[in-house]
N, C-alpha and C positions, 0 to 999 in steps of 0.2 A: 226419737228419744235419745238424749245426750249420752255420751260415753259413760259419764259418772253414774247415771241411772242404770245403764246396761250392766255395769260392773256390780251394781247393788241388787240386780234382779234375783240372783240366787237366794238372797236373804228373804225377799218378799215371797218367793215361791216356796221356800221351806216352811214359812209360817202358814201359807195357804194350804200346802199339802197336809198339814196337821190340823186343818179345820178352822184356822183363825183368819179373820179379816186383816188385811195389811195394806197400807198405802204409803206412798211418798207424800210428805207434807212440808208446809212452811216455805222458808226462803228459797230452797232449791227449786221448787215448782215455780215460784214467782220468777226466779232468775232465768229459768229455761224459757218462759214466755217472753221475757225481755231480751233474750239472746245475750245474757251476761254470763260471765264466768261463774261456774258452780263450785263452791268451796266445800260444803258439807251436805251430805244427803241424810236427811232425818226421816224416820219411819214411825207411823202411828199404827197400832195394832190392837185387836181385841184380846190378844194374849196377855196374861198377867206377867209381872216380872219373874215369878218363879217358873212359869211355863216357858218364858223366853230363855231363861238360864238353862232349863232342861233340854232345850232344842239345839243349843249351840255350844261348841266345845270351848271357845274362848270368849269370856264375858267379863265385864267390869261393872260392879254395882256402884253407880254414882248417885243413887237416890231411889231405891226400890219402893220406899214409903210414898214417894210421889209418882211412882210408875215408870221410872227411867232406868234403863240398862244399856250399857255400851256393848255391842257385839263386834268382834274382830273377825273379819273374813278376808283372806288373801292379803293380810297386812293392813287392811283399811278399817277404820273405826266407823261404826254406824250406831247412832243413838236411836234406840227403840223405846217409845213411850206408849204405855197402855192408854186406850181411850179413857178419858176422865172428865169429870166436872169438878169445879172448885167451890169450896164453901166460902163463907165471908172472909174478907181480907183483914189483916191486922197491920197497924202502923202504915197504912196506905202502901204496902209493899208485898206482903206474902199472904197466901191463903192459910187459914187455920187448919185446913185439911183438904183432902181430895177424895173423890168417890169414883171408883172404876166403873165404867159403863160399857155397853156393847154398841153404842151408836157413834158412828163417825161424825154425824152432824152435830151432836152434842159436844163432842171433843173440839171440833173446829169453832164452835160457837163461843168458846171461852178465850179464843185468841185475840190478840190486840187489834190488828188492822186487817181489812178485807183482803189486801194483796198478800197477806201472810196466812190467810185462812183457806187456802185452796189445797186440794189433794190430787194425787194422780195414781191410777191403778197400774198394774203390770202390763197393760196393753197400751199405755200412754194416754188414756182418756182422762181429761181434767174433770174433777168433781168440784163444783163451785156453787155453794149455797148462798153466798153473800155478795155476789156481783164483783168478786175480786178481779176477774179477768177484764170486766168492763172498766173498772177503776184503774187497772194497770195500763190499759190501752189509752185511757184518758189522762194518765199520769197524775192521779189524785191519791193522796193518803187520807183515808177516812177509817174510823173505827168500826169494828163489828158491834152493831147495836149502839146504844147511847154513849157518846164520847164522855159525858159527865160521869157515867157509871164506870167506864173503863179506866178513866184517869183517877177516880176516887179509889178504885180497887188497888191500882198500882201506879203511883205518881211517877215512877221512872218512865212510864210510857209517854209522858209529856216530852222528855228529852229524846226518847226513841223515835217519836213522830218527826221531830226536827232532824234527827240523824238520817232518817230515810229520805227526807227532802234533800239532804246533802249527798247521800250515796246514790240515790236513784235519779235525782234531778226532777223530782215530782213537786207538786204543790199541795198544801193542806186544803181540805174541803172547808167551806165556810163554818160549818157546824163544829168541826174539829178544832179550827183556829179559835173560835169563840170559847170553846170549852177549855182550851189550854190557858187562855187569858184569865178565865175565871178560877181555874183550879191550880194555877201555878204556885200559890203559897204552900201547897201540899209537898212541894219539893224540899221543904224544910225537914221533912221526915226521912229523906233519902240520904244514904251514907255518901261521904265525899268520894270514896273510892269508886262507887257506881257512877256518880256524876262525872268524875274524871275520865272514866272509860268511855262514856258516851260522848263527852266533849272532844276527846282526841279523835274519835271516829267522825264527828262532825267536821273537824278541821281537815281530815284526810279525804273527805268526799269531793267529787268533782263539782258539786253544787254548794261548796262550803260558804261561798259569798252570800247566797240567798239564805242559807241556814243560819249564819251568824247574825244576819239582819233580824231574823225571827227571834233568835236568842235575846237580842237587844230590845226589840219592839214588843215582845209578848211579856216581858218582865222576868223571863227565866234568868237573865243576867243578875238580878238582885238576890238570887239564891245560889250563886256560884262563888266559890272562895275568892275574896279579894277583888271582885269586879264591881262591887257596889259603887255607883257614881261614875262608872267608866263607860257609859252608853255611847257617847260620841266617839271615844277612842276605839271601841269595838266596831262601830259602824265604819270608822276609817280603815280598820284592819280588814273588814269584809271586802274591801275593794281589791285587796291583794289576792292573787291566785295561789294561796298557800298550799292547796291540795297538790300542786305540782312538785312540791318538795318531797324528798324521799324518806324522811324519818320524822317521828314525833319530836325529836330534839330540834330539828331544823324548823318545824312548824311552831313550836313554842318560842324559839328564838325570834322568828319573824313577828309573831304576835306581840311578844314583850317589847320589841323595838318600837311598837306603835302605842302600847298601853300606858307608857309613862309611869312605870312602877319604880318606887324609890329603893326598895330592897328586894332584889331578885330572889335571893335564897329564902327569905321569909315568905314571899308570895308563893313560891313553888312548894314550900312545906305545907302550906294551907291545902294544896291540892293532893297531898299525901304521895307525892312522887318519891321515888327511891333516892337515897343519897347520891348514888352513882349518876342518876339522870339529872338531878339538880346540879351536880358538879359540872357535867357536860354542858348543860344549857347556860350556866353562869359563865363558863369559860368561853362559850360561843359569843355571848353578849359582849364580854370584855374585848375579844379580838375583832368583833364586828365594829365596835367603836373605833378601834385602831385602823381598820380597813377603810372606814369612812374618812379618816384623816389623811390617807395617802395610799400609795401603791404598796403592794406586798414587798417586804424586804427579806433578806436572808434571815435576819434575826427573828422577825415576827413568825415566819414559817417554821423555823427551828423550834422556837419556844412553844408555839401552838401545837406542832405536830401535824402530820398529814391528815388524819381524820378530821380534826377540828378545822384545819385550813380549808378542806373541801366543803365542809358544811357551812362555814362562814361565807365562802365565796358564792355558794348556791343561794344563800339568803341575800347577800349583797346584790347579786344579779337580779333576783326577784324584785328587790326594792327599786332598782334602776329600770325595771321593765324589760330586762334582757333575759336570755336563756342561758343556762349553764350547759354549754355544748360539750360533746365528747372531746373535741379538740382542746378546749380549755382544761378539762379534767386531765387529759394526757400531758398538757403543758405543765400543770401544777405538780403532777406526779413526777415528771422529769426534773423539775426545779428542786423538789424535795430530795430526790434520789441523788442529785449532783452536789448537795451540800457536803462540805468536807467531813463533817461528823453529824450524827443524829442523836447523840446523847453525850453527856460529860464522861461517861464510862469509856468512850472511844478516844479520849484525849491521850496523847502520847506520854504525858507525864502525870504524876499524882503528888500527893502530899509528901511522900518520902523523898521524891526527887527535889522538891522545893527546899526541904530541910538540908539535903545534901549540897544543893547549890549555894545556900545562904548561911549555913551553919547556925541558923536561928532555932529557938525552941518552938514546939508546936503552939498554936494559938489561933485566934480568929483571923489573923492576917492571912493564914493559909487559904481559908475558904474564899476570902475576898480576892486574893490574887488568882486563885484557880478560876474564879468567875470571869475575871478580866481576860485570862488566857483563853477560856472557852469562847467568849464572844469574839476575840481577835481571830481565832481559828475559824469560827462560823462566818465571819465577815471577810474571810480570805485575806486578812492582814498579816498572817504568818502561817507558814506551812505547819501541818500537824506532825512535827517530828521533834524528838527531844533536843537535838542540837539547835534547830531553828528557833524553838521556843526559848531555850537557854540564852541564845544570842540576843533575842528581842528583849528579854528581861534585863540583860546586862546593859544594852544600849539605852534602855529607858530608866536605868538606875533603880530597877525594882528589886534587885538582889545585890 
């Protein structure tokens, strides 16, 4: 049993000591079988939310009406959900209600895919009613029960299936793939924010190439913001190993480089990205184009800043089929560190000095001249000292 489960055992045992059934469930059980990193340990129990809150000192109610309480033990958060079944779904996304039950099997039966519908007891024994272990070993994603029903209940599961192809390196079962192709129009009912979250996870998975091909070939692409008519471009992008990039901003930059989008900001706004993220990606795209035109320069690195320079170089290396090595990162960091200044605030002179040198009144000329001085300093054409700058301005008849 993995360390993460061992740390969570006191939670399971406390529930059992008070007469309740309790099991580890979901992705953590799957990931232990696959020998993957376990991020969150979730628990299913016959205890109701009120009974859970009464048993543990620190709890957070994140949805007791749906049976879910977070318990905090030794600083670690554990999501405990009461065994439940779900009533009919509305808007192809959410159940209209839930019913608490005493059966683990009934609880697991409502889950999306068989590899996510396994449980494990406190002795480390796997409980598997739906061939999840067999499917995990065969590297197949298939639904619990009818895929047509599962996708009709919650259309987001269509993208989740493809996301697991990306994250786990699995394939879709024939029945699951056919159902996705048939039910894909239901994605029209899913919020953009949910689609964006899933698509970013698809891009980040090691199997992102195969997953993006599925997005293109199944028709999912037609229900994603701004991607209508971009099937070939997305297939071209699927060849790039973008999962090797380290951030969503880098992955969006690499994708946009292939998609041939006319307005980057308008496209990203459709995906409901934050203004901050949109600004970072648009900046990356701008400096990526400059990078394609030639080698890095003092001015481009100064204007872009170190974070943008590193992200752009990572994408540039990816496009060229190269690796962003630690040595290259260190080289770029040193290049940036050795620039004479890192912002205009570090200039040895300011507007007041210019007026003193020239005896002119304030005006737009000051900003224009300060910009020339800034770039001259950055490009090592003049020392960043008041006297050296003053001498340069005189020799060039600028004051």
